[in-house]
All heavy atoms as a GROMACS GRO file, in nm:
protein
  622
    1MET      N    1   1.737  -0.313  -1.682
    1MET     CA    2   1.598  -0.277  -1.672
    1MET      C    3   1.523  -0.342  -1.788
    1MET      O    4   1.565  -0.333  -1.903
    1MET     CB    5   1.583  -0.125  -1.677
    1MET     CG    6   1.441  -0.080  -1.693
    1MET     SD    7   1.434   0.096  -1.727
    1MET     CE    8   1.310   0.146  -1.618
    2THR      N    9   1.412  -0.400  -1.758
    2THR     CA   10   1.326  -0.458  -1.860
    2THR      C   11   1.192  -0.387  -1.856
    2THR      O   12   1.134  -0.371  -1.749
    2THR     CB   13   1.305  -0.609  -1.837
    2THR    OG1   14   1.432  -0.673  -1.842
    2THR    CG2   15   1.213  -0.669  -1.940
    3THR      N   16   1.147  -0.344  -1.972
    3THR     CA   17   1.020  -0.275  -1.982
    3THR      C   18   0.938  -0.343  -2.092
    3THR      O   19   0.991  -0.373  -2.198
    3THR     CB   20   1.041  -0.126  -2.018
    3THR    OG1   21   1.122  -0.067  -1.917
    3THR    CG2   22   0.910  -0.053  -2.027
    4THR      N   23   0.813  -0.364  -2.064
    4THR     CA   24   0.724  -0.426  -2.162
    4THR      C   25   0.622  -0.322  -2.204
    4THR      O   26   0.562  -0.255  -2.120
    4THR     CB   27   0.653  -0.548  -2.101
    4THR    OG1   28   0.751  -0.640  -2.056
    4THR    CG2   29   0.562  -0.613  -2.202
    5ILE      N   30   0.603  -0.310  -2.335
    5ILE     CA   31   0.501  -0.219  -2.386
    5ILE      C   32   0.411  -0.296  -2.482
    5ILE      O   33   0.453  -0.394  -2.543
    5ILE     CB   34   0.561  -0.096  -2.456
    5ILE    CG1   35   0.647  -0.137  -2.575
    5ILE    CG2   36   0.642  -0.012  -2.359
    5ILE    CD1   37   0.689  -0.021  -2.663
    6GLU      N   38   0.291  -0.250  -2.493
    6GLU     CA   39   0.196  -0.312  -2.584
    6GLU      C   40   0.153  -0.208  -2.686
    6GLU      O   41   0.113  -0.098  -2.651
    6GLU     CB   42   0.074  -0.362  -2.506
    6GLU     CG   43  -0.019  -0.446  -2.589
    6GLU     CD   44  -0.128  -0.508  -2.503
    6GLU    OE1   45  -0.100  -0.552  -2.391
    6GLU    OE2   46  -0.243  -0.508  -2.552
    7LEU      N   47   0.165  -0.243  -2.813
    7LEU     CA   48   0.124  -0.154  -2.921
    7LEU      C   49   0.012  -0.220  -2.999
    7LEU      O   50   0.016  -0.339  -3.027
    7LEU     CB   51   0.242  -0.127  -3.015
    7LEU     CG   52   0.366  -0.063  -2.954
    7LEU    CD1   53   0.477  -0.056  -3.057
    7LEU    CD2   54   0.334   0.075  -2.902
    8ASN      N   55  -0.085  -0.140  -3.036
    8ASN     CA   56  -0.197  -0.191  -3.115
    8ASN      C   57  -0.216  -0.104  -3.239
    8ASN      O   58  -0.171   0.010  -3.243
    8ASN     CB   59  -0.326  -0.188  -3.032
    8ASN     CG   60  -0.320  -0.281  -2.914
    8ASN    OD1   61  -0.278  -0.396  -2.927
    8ASN    ND2   62  -0.357  -0.232  -2.797
    9GLY      N   63  -0.282  -0.159  -3.336
    9GLY     CA   64  -0.323  -0.084  -3.453
    9GLY      C   65  -0.212  -0.015  -3.528
    9GLY      O   66  -0.108  -0.076  -3.555
   10PRO      N   67  -0.232   0.113  -3.558
   10PRO     CA   68  -0.136   0.187  -3.641
   10PRO      C   69   0.005   0.193  -3.582
   10PRO      O   70   0.103   0.188  -3.655
   10PRO     CB   71  -0.197   0.328  -3.650
   10PRO     CG   72  -0.340   0.312  -3.618
   10PRO     CD   73  -0.350   0.194  -3.527
   11LEU      N   74   0.015   0.203  -3.449
   11LEU     CA   75   0.148   0.207  -3.388
   11LEU      C   76   0.221   0.074  -3.410
   11LEU      O   77   0.340   0.072  -3.443
   11LEU     CB   78   0.140   0.238  -3.239
   11LEU     CG   79   0.103   0.381  -3.202
   11LEU    CD1   80   0.095   0.396  -3.050
   11LEU    CD2   81   0.203   0.479  -3.259
   12SER      N   82   0.152  -0.034  -3.392
   12SER     CA   83   0.211  -0.166  -3.414
   12SER      C   84   0.255  -0.182  -3.559
   12SER      O   85   0.365  -0.232  -3.587
   12SER     CB   86   0.110  -0.274  -3.376
   12SER     OG   87   0.166  -0.402  -3.400
   13ASP      N   88   0.171  -0.139  -3.651
   13ASP     CA   89   0.205  -0.147  -3.793
   13ASP      C   90   0.327  -0.061  -3.826
   13ASP      O   91   0.414  -0.101  -3.902
   13ASP     CB   92   0.086  -0.101  -3.879
   13ASP     CG   93  -0.034  -0.193  -3.866
   13ASP    OD1   94  -0.017  -0.309  -3.823
   13ASP    OD2   95  -0.146  -0.147  -3.899
   14PHE      N   96   0.332   0.057  -3.766
   14PHE     CA   97   0.443   0.148  -3.792
   14PHE      C   98   0.575   0.085  -3.745
   14PHE      O   99   0.674   0.086  -3.817
   14PHE     CB  100   0.419   0.282  -3.720
   14PHE     CG  101   0.525   0.383  -3.747
   14PHE    CD1  102   0.525   0.456  -3.865
   14PHE    CD2  103   0.627   0.405  -3.656
   14PHE    CE1  104   0.624   0.550  -3.891
   14PHE    CE2  105   0.726   0.498  -3.681
   14PHE     CZ  106   0.724   0.572  -3.798
   15VAL      N  107   0.574   0.030  -3.623
   15VAL     CA  108   0.696  -0.033  -3.571
   15VAL      C  109   0.732  -0.155  -3.655
   15VAL      O  110   0.850  -0.177  -3.684
   15VAL     CB  111   0.679  -0.070  -3.422
   15VAL    CG1  112   0.797  -0.154  -3.372
   15VAL    CG2  113   0.665   0.056  -3.337
   16ALA      N  114   0.635  -0.231  -3.697
   16ALA     CA  115   0.662  -0.350  -3.779
   16ALA      C  116   0.734  -0.312  -3.908
   16ALA      O  117   0.819  -0.387  -3.957
   16ALA     CB  118   0.532  -0.424  -3.810
   17ASP      N  119   0.702  -0.196  -3.962
   17ASP     CA  120   0.768  -0.150  -4.085
   17ASP      C  121   0.913  -0.111  -4.060
   17ASP      O  122   0.991  -0.100  -4.154
   17ASP     CB  123   0.694  -0.030  -4.145
   17ASP     CG  124   0.563  -0.070  -4.209
   17ASP    OD1  125   0.546  -0.189  -4.243
   17ASP    OD2  126   0.477   0.019  -4.226
   18LYS      N  127   0.949  -0.087  -3.934
   18LYS     CA  128   1.084  -0.044  -3.901
   18LYS      C  129   1.178  -0.159  -3.864
   18LYS      O  130   1.298  -0.140  -3.852
   18LYS     CB  131   1.081   0.054  -3.782
   18LYS     CG  132   1.002   0.179  -3.807
   18LYS     CD  133   1.073   0.267  -3.905
   18LYS     CE  134   0.996   0.397  -3.925
   18LYS     NZ  135   1.055   0.480  -4.028
   19VAL      N  136   1.124  -0.278  -3.842
   19VAL     CA  137   1.207  -0.390  -3.794
   19VAL      C  138   1.208  -0.507  -3.891
   19VAL      O  139   1.124  -0.519  -3.978
   19VAL     CB  140   1.159  -0.438  -3.655
   19VAL    CG1  141   1.166  -0.327  -3.552
   19VAL    CG2  142   1.019  -0.494  -3.660
   20GLY      N  143   1.308  -0.592  -3.871
   20GLY     CA  144   1.321  -0.714  -3.951
   20GLY      C  145   1.356  -0.685  -4.095
   20GLY      O  146   1.428  -0.590  -4.126
   21GLU      N  147   1.305  -0.766  -4.184
   21GLU     CA  148   1.334  -0.751  -4.326
   21GLU      C  149   1.275  -0.621  -4.383
   21GLU      O  150   1.319  -0.571  -4.485
   21GLU     CB  151   1.279  -0.870  -4.404
   21GLU     CG  152   1.352  -1.000  -4.372
   21GLU     CD  153   1.295  -1.117  -4.451
   21GLU    OE1  154   1.228  -1.094  -4.554
   21GLU    OE2  155   1.318  -1.230  -4.407
   22ASN      N  156   1.174  -0.568  -4.315
   22ASN     CA  157   1.105  -0.448  -4.363
   22ASN      C  158   1.182  -0.318  -4.337
   22ASN      O  159   1.159  -0.219  -4.403
   22ASN     CB  160   0.968  -0.434  -4.296
   22ASN     CG  161   0.876  -0.549  -4.329
   22ASN    OD1  162   0.879  -0.602  -4.439
   22ASN    ND2  163   0.796  -0.590  -4.234
   23GLY      N  164   1.269  -0.319  -4.238
   23GLY     CA  165   1.331  -0.193  -4.200
   23GLY      C  166   1.473  -0.208  -4.150
   23GLY      O  167   1.530  -0.316  -4.151
   24PRO      N  168   1.530  -0.098  -4.104
   24PRO     CA  169   1.671  -0.094  -4.065
   24PRO      C  170   1.702  -0.153  -3.927
   24PRO      O  171   1.820  -0.166  -3.892
   24PRO     CB  172   1.704   0.055  -4.068
   24PRO     CG  173   1.575   0.123  -4.040
   24PRO     CD  174   1.469   0.034  -4.102
   25TYR      N  175   1.602  -0.188  -3.849
   25TYR     CA  176   1.626  -0.239  -3.714
   25TYR      C  177   1.602  -0.389  -3.708
   25TYR      O  178   1.510  -0.441  -3.770
   25TYR     CB  179   1.535  -0.167  -3.613
   25TYR     CG  180   1.561  -0.018  -3.608
   25TYR    CD1  181   1.483   0.070  -3.682
   25TYR    CD2  182   1.666   0.034  -3.533
   25TYR    CE1  183   1.508   0.207  -3.679
   25TYR    CE2  184   1.691   0.170  -3.530
   25TYR     CZ  185   1.612   0.256  -3.604
   25TYR     OH  186   1.637   0.390  -3.602
   26ALA      N  187   1.684  -0.457  -3.629
   26ALA     CA  188   1.672  -0.602  -3.615
   26ALA      C  189   1.546  -0.642  -3.539
   26ALA      O  190   1.484  -0.744  -3.568
   26ALA     CB  191   1.794  -0.659  -3.545
   27ASP      N  192   1.510  -0.560  -3.438
   27ASP     CA  193   1.391  -0.591  -3.359
   27ASP      C  194   1.335  -0.463  -3.298
   27ASP      O  195   1.397  -0.356  -3.304
   27ASP     CB  196   1.421  -0.695  -3.251
   27ASP     CG  197   1.535  -0.654  -3.159
   27ASP    OD1  198   1.532  -0.539  -3.109
   27ASP    OD2  199   1.626  -0.734  -3.137
   28ALA      N  200   1.217  -0.474  -3.239
   28ALA     CA  201   1.150  -0.357  -3.182
   28ALA      C  202   1.232  -0.295  -3.070
   28ALA      O  203   1.236  -0.173  -3.055
   28ALA     CB  204   1.011  -0.395  -3.133
   29GLY      N  205   1.301  -0.377  -2.991
   29GLY     CA  206   1.382  -0.325  -2.882
   29GLY      C  207   1.493  -0.234  -2.933
   29GLY      O  208   1.520  -0.129  -2.874
   30GLU      N  209   1.557  -0.274  -3.041
   30GLU     CA  210   1.663  -0.192  -3.100
   30GLU      C  211   1.605  -0.058  -3.147
   30GLU      O  212   1.666   0.048  -3.128
   30GLU     CB  213   1.728  -0.265  -3.217
   30GLU     CG  214   1.841  -0.190  -3.282
   30GLU     CD  215   1.899  -0.263  -3.403
   30GLU    OE1  216   1.885  -0.387  -3.413
   30GLU    OE2  217   1.957  -0.194  -3.488
   31TYR      N  218   1.489  -0.063  -3.207
   31TYR     CA  219   1.423   0.058  -3.254
   31TYR      C  220   1.390   0.151  -3.137
   31TYR      O  221   1.418   0.270  -3.140
   31TYR     CB  222   1.297   0.021  -3.333
   31TYR     CG  223   1.217   0.138  -3.384
   31TYR    CD1  224   1.276   0.241  -3.456
   31TYR    CD2  225   1.080   0.145  -3.362
   31TYR    CE1  226   1.202   0.348  -3.504
   31TYR    CE2  227   1.006   0.251  -3.410
   31TYR     CZ  228   1.067   0.353  -3.481
   31TYR     OH  229   0.994   0.458  -3.528
   32ILE      N  230   1.332   0.096  -3.031
   32ILE     CA  231   1.294   0.176  -2.914
   32ILE      C  232   1.419   0.236  -2.849
   32ILE      O  233   1.420   0.353  -2.810
   32ILE     CB  234   1.216   0.091  -2.812
   32ILE    CG1  235   1.085   0.038  -2.873
   32ILE    CG2  236   1.192   0.167  -2.683
   32ILE    CD1  237   0.989   0.145  -2.916
   33ARG      N  238   1.527   0.158  -2.836
   33ARG     CA  239   1.650   0.211  -2.776
   33ARG      C  240   1.704   0.327  -2.860
   33ARG      O  241   1.751   0.428  -2.805
   33ARG     CB  242   1.755   0.100  -2.762
   33ARG     CG  243   1.727   0.006  -2.646
   33ARG     CD  244   1.841  -0.093  -2.624
   33ARG     NE  245   1.858  -0.184  -2.736
   33ARG     CZ  246   1.790  -0.297  -2.753
   33ARG    NH1  247   1.698  -0.334  -2.665
   33ARG    NH2  248   1.813  -0.375  -2.856
   34ASP      N  249   1.697   0.315  -2.993
   34ASP     CA  250   1.743   0.424  -3.079
   34ASP      C  251   1.656   0.549  -3.060
   34ASP      O  252   1.707   0.660  -3.055
   34ASP     CB  253   1.743   0.380  -3.226
   34ASP     CG  254   1.806   0.483  -3.317
   34ASP    OD1  255   1.917   0.531  -3.286
   34ASP    OD2  256   1.744   0.518  -3.419
   35LEU      N  257   1.525   0.530  -3.049
   35LEU     CA  258   1.436   0.643  -3.025
   35LEU      C  259   1.471   0.713  -2.893
   35LEU      O  260   1.473   0.836  -2.884
   35LEU     CB  261   1.290   0.598  -3.022
   35LEU     CG  262   1.230   0.557  -3.156
   35LEU    CD1  263   1.091   0.498  -3.135
   35LEU    CD2  264   1.225   0.674  -3.252
   36ILE      N  265   1.498   0.634  -2.789
   36ILE     CA  266   1.532   0.691  -2.659
   36ILE      C  267   1.665   0.766  -2.667
   36ILE      O  268   1.678   0.876  -2.614
   36ILE     CB  269   1.536   0.581  -2.550
   36ILE    CG1  270   1.395   0.526  -2.529
   36ILE    CG2  271   1.596   0.634  -2.420
   36ILE    CD1  272   1.390   0.399  -2.446
   37ARG      N  273   1.764   0.709  -2.735
   37ARG     CA  274   1.892   0.778  -2.752
   37ARG      C  275   1.874   0.912  -2.823
   37ARG      O  276   1.930   1.013  -2.783
   37ARG     CB  277   1.990   0.691  -2.831
   37ARG     CG  278   2.061   0.588  -2.749
   37ARG     CD  279   2.171   0.520  -2.832
   37ARG     NE  280   2.176   0.380  -2.797
   37ARG     CZ  281   2.116   0.281  -2.860
   37ARG    NH1  282   2.049   0.303  -2.970
   37ARG    NH2  283   2.125   0.157  -2.817
   38ARG      N  284   1.795   0.910  -2.930
   38ARG     CA  285   1.772   1.033  -3.005
   38ARG      C  286   1.699   1.137  -2.919
   38ARG      O  287   1.729   1.256  -2.926
   38ARG     CB  288   1.690   1.005  -3.131
   38ARG     CG  289   1.768   0.930  -3.235
   38ARG     CD  290   1.679   0.902  -3.353
   38ARG     NE  291   1.738   0.806  -3.444
   38ARG     CZ  292   1.715   0.806  -3.573
   38ARG    NH1  293   1.634   0.894  -3.626
   38ARG    NH2  294   1.770   0.714  -3.649
   39ASP      N  295   1.604   1.092  -2.839
   39ASP     CA  296   1.531   1.184  -2.752
   39ASP      C  297   1.625   1.243  -2.647
   39ASP      O  298   1.619   1.362  -2.616
   39ASP     CB  299   1.414   1.112  -2.685
   39ASP     CG  300   1.322   1.208  -2.611
   39ASP    OD1  301   1.291   1.316  -2.665
   39ASP    OD2  302   1.281   1.174  -2.498
   40ARG      N  303   1.714   1.160  -2.592
   40ARG     CA  304   1.812   1.209  -2.495
   40ARG      C  305   1.904   1.313  -2.560
   40ARG      O  306   1.930   1.418  -2.502
   40ARG     CB  307   1.894   1.093  -2.439
   40ARG     CG  308   1.997   1.139  -2.334
   40ARG     CD  309   2.075   1.025  -2.277
   40ARG     NE  310   2.148   0.957  -2.383
   40ARG     CZ  311   2.206   0.839  -2.370
   40ARG    NH1  312   2.199   0.774  -2.256
   40ARG    NH2  313   2.270   0.785  -2.469
   41GLU      N  314   1.951   1.284  -2.681
   41GLU     CA  315   2.037   1.379  -2.753
   41GLU      C  316   1.963   1.511  -2.778
   41GLU      O  317   2.020   1.619  -2.762
   41GLU     CB  318   2.085   1.319  -2.885
   41GLU     CG  319   2.184   1.208  -2.868
   41GLU     CD  320   2.214   1.132  -2.997
   41GLU    OE1  321   2.156   1.168  -3.103
   41GLU    OE2  322   2.292   1.036  -2.993
   42ARG      N  323   1.836   1.503  -2.817
   42ARG     CA  324   1.756   1.623  -2.840
   42ARG      C  325   1.742   1.702  -2.712
   42ARG      O  326   1.759   1.825  -2.710
   42ARG     CB  327   1.618   1.584  -2.894
   42ARG     CG  328   1.527   1.705  -2.922
   42ARG     CD  329   1.380   1.665  -2.936
   42ARG     NE  330   1.331   1.582  -2.828
   42ARG     CZ  331   1.296   1.627  -2.707
   42ARG    NH1  332   1.306   1.755  -2.679
   42ARG    NH2  333   1.251   1.545  -2.615
   43SER      N  334   1.714   1.634  -2.603
   43SER     CA  335   1.698   1.700  -2.474
   43SER      C  336   1.828   1.769  -2.431
   43SER      O  337   1.826   1.884  -2.384
   43SER     CB  338   1.655   1.597  -2.370
   43SER     OG  339   1.634   1.657  -2.246
   44GLU      N  340   1.940   1.700  -2.447
   44GLU     CA  341   2.070   1.759  -2.412
   44GLU      C  342   2.102   1.878  -2.502
   44GLU      O  343   2.154   1.979  -2.455
   44GLU     CB  344   2.180   1.653  -2.422
   44GLU     CG  345   2.170   1.548  -2.312
   44GLU     CD  346   2.264   1.430  -2.334
   44GLU    OE1  347   2.328   1.421  -2.442
   44GLU    OE2  348   2.274   1.347  -2.242
   45SER      N  349   2.067   1.868  -2.629
   45SER     CA  350   2.091   1.978  -2.723
   45SER      C  351   2.007   2.099  -2.685
   45SER      O  352   2.055   2.213  -2.689
   45SER     CB  353   2.060   1.933  -2.865
   45SER     OG  354   2.076   2.039  -2.955
   46GLU      N  355   1.882   2.077  -2.647
   46GLU     CA  356   1.795   2.187  -2.606
   46GLU      C  357   1.850   2.254  -2.479
   46GLU      O  358   1.849   2.377  -2.468
   46GLU     CB  359   1.653   2.138  -2.582
   46GLU     CG  360   1.579   2.104  -2.709
   46GLU     CD  361   1.443   2.040  -2.683
   46GLU    OE1  362   1.408   2.016  -2.565
   46GLU    OE2  363   1.372   2.015  -2.782
   47ALA      N  364   1.900   2.175  -2.384
   47ALA     CA  365   1.957   2.231  -2.262
   47ALA      C  366   2.081   2.314  -2.295
   47ALA      O  367   2.101   2.423  -2.239
   47ALA     CB  368   1.992   2.119  -2.163
   48PHE      N  369   2.164   2.264  -2.386
   48PHE     CA  370   2.284   2.337  -2.426
   48PHE      C  371   2.246   2.468  -2.496
   48PHE      O  372   2.308   2.572  -2.472
   48PHE     CB  373   2.372   2.250  -2.516
   48PHE     CG  374   2.503   2.311  -2.550
   48PHE    CD1  375   2.598   2.337  -2.452
   48PHE    CD2  376   2.533   2.345  -2.681
   48PHE    CE1  377   2.720   2.395  -2.484
   48PHE    CE2  378   2.655   2.402  -2.713
   48PHE     CZ  379   2.749   2.428  -2.615
   49ASP      N  380   2.143   2.463  -2.581
   49ASP     CA  381   2.097   2.585  -2.649
   49ASP      C  382   2.046   2.688  -2.548
   49ASP      O  383   2.070   2.808  -2.564
   49ASP     CB  384   1.988   2.552  -2.752
   49ASP     CG  385   2.041   2.478  -2.873
   49ASP    OD1  386   2.164   2.478  -2.894
   49ASP    OD2  387   1.959   2.420  -2.946
   50ARG      N  388   1.974   2.642  -2.444
   50ARG     CA  389   1.928   2.734  -2.340
   50ARG      C  390   2.046   2.797  -2.267
   50ARG      O  391   2.045   2.917  -2.238
   50ARG     CB  392   1.836   2.663  -2.240
   50ARG     CG  393   1.697   2.632  -2.295
   50ARG     CD  394   1.602   2.585  -2.186
   50ARG     NE  395   1.646   2.468  -2.114
   50ARG     CZ  396   1.626   2.342  -2.152
   50ARG    NH1  397   1.559   2.317  -2.264
   50ARG    NH2  398   1.669   2.242  -2.079
   51LEU      N  399   2.148   2.718  -2.239
   51LEU     CA  400   2.267   2.769  -2.172
   51LEU      C  401   2.337   2.872  -2.259
   51LEU      O  402   2.375   2.980  -2.211
   51LEU     CB  403   2.364   2.655  -2.138
   51LEU     CG  404   2.498   2.696  -2.079
   51LEU    CD1  405   2.480   2.770  -1.947
   51LEU    CD2  406   2.587   2.573  -2.060
   52LYS      N  407   2.352   2.843  -2.389
   52LYS     CA  408   2.416   2.939  -2.479
   52LYS      C  409   2.338   3.069  -2.485
   52LYS      O  410   2.397   3.177  -2.484
   52LYS     CB  411   2.429   2.880  -2.620
   52LYS     CG  412   2.534   2.771  -2.631
   52LYS     CD  413   2.564   2.733  -2.774
   52LYS     CE  414   2.443   2.682  -2.847
   52LYS     NZ  415   2.473   2.628  -2.980
   53ALA      N  416   2.205   3.061  -2.489
   53ALA     CA  417   2.122   3.182  -2.494
   53ALA      C  418   2.137   3.262  -2.365
   53ALA      O  419   2.148   3.385  -2.368
   53ALA     CB  420   1.976   3.144  -2.516
   54GLU      N  421   2.141   3.194  -2.252
   54GLU     CA  422   2.157   3.264  -2.124
   54GLU      C  423   2.294   3.331  -2.117
   54GLU      O  424   2.306   3.445  -2.072
   54GLU     CB  425   2.141   3.166  -2.008
   54GLU     CG  426   2.142   3.235  -1.874
   54GLU     CD  427   2.110   3.142  -1.759
   54GLU    OE1  428   2.038   3.042  -1.778
   54GLU    OE2  429   2.157   3.172  -1.647
   55LEU      N  430   2.397   3.263  -2.164
   55LEU     CA  431   2.531   3.323  -2.164
   55LEU      C  432   2.538   3.442  -2.260
   55LEU      O  433   2.600   3.544  -2.227
   55LEU     CB  434   2.636   3.218  -2.202
   55LEU     CG  435   2.665   3.114  -2.094
   55LEU    CD1  436   2.756   3.005  -2.150
   55LEU    CD2  437   2.726   3.177  -1.971
   56ALA      N  438   2.474   3.430  -2.375
   56ALA     CA  439   2.474   3.541  -2.470
   56ALA      C  440   2.407   3.664  -2.409
   56ALA      O  441   2.457   3.776  -2.423
   56ALA     CB  442   2.402   3.500  -2.599
   57ARG      N  443   2.294   3.643  -2.339
   57ARG     CA  444   2.227   3.754  -2.271
   57ARG      C  445   2.317   3.815  -2.164
   57ARG      O  446   2.326   3.937  -2.149
   57ARG     CB  447   2.095   3.709  -2.209
   57ARG     CG  448   1.981   3.694  -2.306
   57ARG     CD  449   1.847   3.675  -2.236
   57ARG     NE  450   1.844   3.561  -2.145
   57ARG     CZ  451   1.819   3.435  -2.184
   57ARG    NH1  452   1.795   3.408  -2.310
   57ARG    NH2  453   1.817   3.338  -2.096
   58ALA      N  454   2.384   3.729  -2.088
   58ALA     CA  455   2.471   3.777  -1.980
   58ALA      C  456   2.587   3.859  -2.035
   58ALA      O  457   2.619   3.966  -1.981
   58ALA     CB  458   2.524   3.659  -1.898
   59PHE      N  459   2.648   3.812  -2.143
   59PHE     CA  460   2.761   3.885  -2.199
   59PHE      C  461   2.718   4.012  -2.271
   59PHE      O  462   2.796   4.104  -2.286
   59PHE     CB  463   2.843   3.795  -2.292
   59PHE     CG  464   2.930   3.697  -2.219
   59PHE    CD1  465   2.907   3.560  -2.230
   59PHE    CD2  466   3.033   3.740  -2.137
   59PHE    CE1  467   2.986   3.470  -2.162
   59PHE    CE2  468   3.113   3.650  -2.068
   59PHE     CZ  469   3.089   3.515  -2.081
   60ALA      N  470   2.591   4.019  -2.312
   60ALA     CA  471   2.541   4.138  -2.380
   60ALA      C  472   2.497   4.246  -2.281
   60ALA      O  473   2.484   4.362  -2.318
   60ALA     CB  474   2.424   4.102  -2.472
   61ALA      N  475   2.477   4.208  -2.156
   61ALA     CA  476   2.431   4.303  -2.054
   61ALA      C  477   2.543   4.402  -2.021
   61ALA      O  478   2.661   4.367  -2.025
   61ALA     CB  479   2.389   4.228  -1.928
   62PRO      N  480   2.505   4.524  -1.989
   62PRO     CA  481   2.608   4.622  -1.952
   62PRO      C  482   2.676   4.580  -1.822
   62PRO      O  483   2.613   4.522  -1.733
   62PRO     CB  484   2.529   4.752  -1.933
   62PRO     CG  485   2.388   4.711  -1.916
   62PRO     CD  486   2.371   4.579  -1.984
   63GLU      N  487   2.803   4.610  -1.813
   63GLU     CA  488   2.881   4.568  -1.696
   63GLU      C  489   2.824   4.627  -1.567
   63GLU      O  490   2.833   4.567  -1.460
   63GLU     CB  491   3.027   4.610  -1.714
   63GLU     CG  492   3.121   4.536  -1.623
   63GLU     CD  493   3.266   4.557  -1.660
   63GLU    OE1  494   3.299   4.562  -1.780
   63GLU    OE2  495   3.347   4.568  -1.566
   64SER      N  496   2.759   4.741  -1.576
   64SER     CA  497   2.700   4.804  -1.457
   64SER      C  498   2.587   4.721  -1.396
   64SER      O  499   2.551   4.740  -1.280
   64SER     CB  500   2.649   4.944  -1.491
   64SER     OG  501   2.546   4.935  -1.589
   65SER      N  502   2.531   4.629  -1.475
   65SER     CA  503   2.422   4.546  -1.424
   65SER      C  504   2.472   4.419  -1.354
   65SER      O  505   2.394   4.344  -1.298
   65SER     CB  506   2.327   4.507  -1.538
   65SER     OG  507   2.390   4.417  -1.627
   66TYR      N  508   2.603   4.396  -1.357
   66TYR     CA  509   2.660   4.278  -1.294
   66TYR      C  510   2.642   4.285  -1.142
   66TYR      O  511   2.656   4.390  -1.082
   66TYR     CB  512   2.809   4.265  -1.325
   66TYR     CG  513   2.843   4.233  -1.469
   66TYR    CD1  514   2.975   4.220  -1.508
   66TYR    CD2  515   2.746   4.216  -1.566
   66TYR    CE1  516   3.010   4.191  -1.640
   66TYR    CE2  517   2.779   4.187  -1.697
   66TYR     CZ  518   2.911   4.175  -1.733
   66TYR     OH  519   2.944   4.146  -1.862
   67VAL      N  520   2.612   4.171  -1.083
   67VAL     CA  521   2.596   4.161  -0.938
   67VAL      C  522   2.693   4.056  -0.888
   67VAL      O  523   2.691   3.942  -0.935
   67VAL     CB  524   2.451   4.120  -0.902
   67VAL    CG1  525   2.434   4.102  -0.753
   67VAL    CG2  526   2.351   4.220  -0.956
   68PRO      N  527   2.780   4.091  -0.794
   68PRO     CA  528   2.874   3.991  -0.744
   68PRO      C  529   2.800   3.883  -0.664
   68PRO      O  530   2.710   3.913  -0.587
   68PRO     CB  531   2.969   4.071  -0.654
   68PRO     CG  532   2.900   4.199  -0.625
   68PRO     CD  533   2.800   4.222  -0.733
   69LEU      N  534   2.837   3.758  -0.688
   69LEU     CA  535   2.776   3.645  -0.618
   69LEU      C  536   2.886   3.553  -0.567
   69LEU      O  537   2.990   3.538  -0.631
   69LEU     CB  538   2.686   3.565  -0.712
   69LEU     CG  539   2.565   3.634  -0.772
   69LEU    CD1  540   2.500   3.545  -0.878
   69LEU    CD2  541   2.464   3.667  -0.664
   70THR      N  542   2.858   3.490  -0.455
   70THR     CA  543   2.950   3.387  -0.406
   70THR      C  544   2.915   3.256  -0.477
   70THR      O  545   2.807   3.242  -0.536
   70THR     CB  546   2.934   3.367  -0.254
   70THR    OG1  547   2.803   3.314  -0.230
   70THR    CG2  548   2.955   3.497  -0.178
   71ALA      N  549   3.006   3.161  -0.469
   71ALA     CA  550   2.980   3.030  -0.529
   71ALA      C  551   2.856   2.967  -0.468
   71ALA      O  552   2.773   2.908  -0.538
   71ALA     CB  553   3.101   2.939  -0.511
   72ALA      N  554   2.837   2.982  -0.337
   72ALA     CA  555   2.720   2.925  -0.270
   72ALA      C  556   2.590   2.988  -0.323
   72ALA      O  557   2.490   2.919  -0.339
   72ALA     CB  558   2.732   2.946  -0.120
   73GLU      N  559   2.593   3.117  -0.350
   73GLU     CA  560   2.472   3.184  -0.404
   73GLU      C  561   2.441   3.136  -0.544
   73GLU      O  562   2.324   3.115  -0.579
   73GLU     CB  563   2.495   3.336  -0.405
   73GLU     CG  564   2.496   3.398  -0.266
   73GLU     CD  565   2.542   3.543  -0.267
   73GLU    OE1  566   2.632   3.579  -0.346
   73GLU    OE2  567   2.488   3.620  -0.188
   74VAL      N  568   2.542   3.114  -0.624
   74VAL     CA  569   2.521   3.063  -0.760
   74VAL      C  570   2.461   2.923  -0.754
   74VAL      O  571   2.364   2.891  -0.824
   74VAL     CB  572   2.651   3.065  -0.842
   74VAL    CG1  573   2.633   2.991  -0.974
   74VAL    CG2  574   2.699   3.207  -0.863
   75ILE      N  575   2.517   2.840  -0.670
   75ILE     CA  576   2.466   2.702  -0.655
   75ILE      C  577   2.323   2.703  -0.607
   75ILE      O  578   2.237   2.633  -0.663
   75ILE     CB  579   2.558   2.621  -0.561
   75ILE    CG1  580   2.694   2.599  -0.627
   75ILE    CG2  581   2.492   2.487  -0.523
   75ILE    CD1  582   2.802   2.546  -0.535
   76ALA      N  583   2.292   2.784  -0.507
   76ALA     CA  584   2.156   2.791  -0.455
   76ALA      C  585   2.059   2.842  -0.561
   76ALA      O  586   1.948   2.789  -0.574
   76ALA     CB  587   2.152   2.882  -0.332
   77ARG      N  588   2.100   2.940  -0.637
   77ARG     CA  589   2.014   2.996  -0.741
   77ARG      C  590   1.984   2.894  -0.850
   77ARG      O  591   1.876   2.892  -0.906
   77ARG     CB  592   2.082   3.118  -0.802
   77ARG     CG  593   2.000   3.189  -0.908
   77ARG     CD  594   2.070   3.307  -0.963
   77ARG     NE  595   2.178   3.262  -1.052
   77ARG     CZ  596   2.257   3.342  -1.119
   77ARG    NH1  597   2.243   3.471  -1.109
   77ARG    NH2  598   2.350   3.294  -1.197
   78ASN      N  599   2.078   2.807  -0.880
   78ASN     CA  600   2.060   2.710  -0.987
   78ASN      C  601   1.996   2.580  -0.944
   78ASN      O  602   1.975   2.492  -1.026
   78ASN     CB  603   2.194   2.686  -1.057
   78ASN     CG  604   2.236   2.806  -1.138
   78ASN    OD1  605   2.158   2.856  -1.218
   78ASN    ND2  606   2.356   2.853  -1.116
   79LYS      N  607   1.963   2.566  -0.817
   79LYS     CA  608   1.894   2.445  -0.770
   79LYS      C  609   1.745   2.450  -0.801
   79LYS      O  610   1.677   2.353  -0.790
   79LYS     CB  611   1.915   2.426  -0.620
   79LYS     CG  612   2.051   2.374  -0.586
   79LYS     CD  613   2.060   2.341  -0.441
   79LYS     CE  614   2.197   2.281  -0.411
   79LYS     NZ  615   2.209   2.242  -0.271
   80VAL      N  616   1.697   2.563  -0.844
   80VAL     CA  617   1.554   2.582  -0.872
   80VAL      C  618   1.516   2.512  -0.999
   80VAL      O  619   1.582   2.490  -1.091
   80VAL     CB  620   1.521   2.732  -0.881
   80VAL    CG1  621   1.376   2.751  -0.918
   80VAL    CG2  622   1.553   2.799  -0.751
   0.00000   0.00000   0.00000
């Protein structure tokens, strides 16, 4: 996939400070790929944190509140 972006003014200056002799990245593409990787990692971490919180709530609930579900019901419920 090839994507072209245009940066002007302060954004262009900011990226220029991050690439070449000025910064740790060889070129703007390397910098953008690193930003995307970090954003993906953040997104995955947030999803994992939500899962942990949901599991913690489930395990803290009294056993009397448990409702038996079939695998199909669980799958259908999580498609939302």
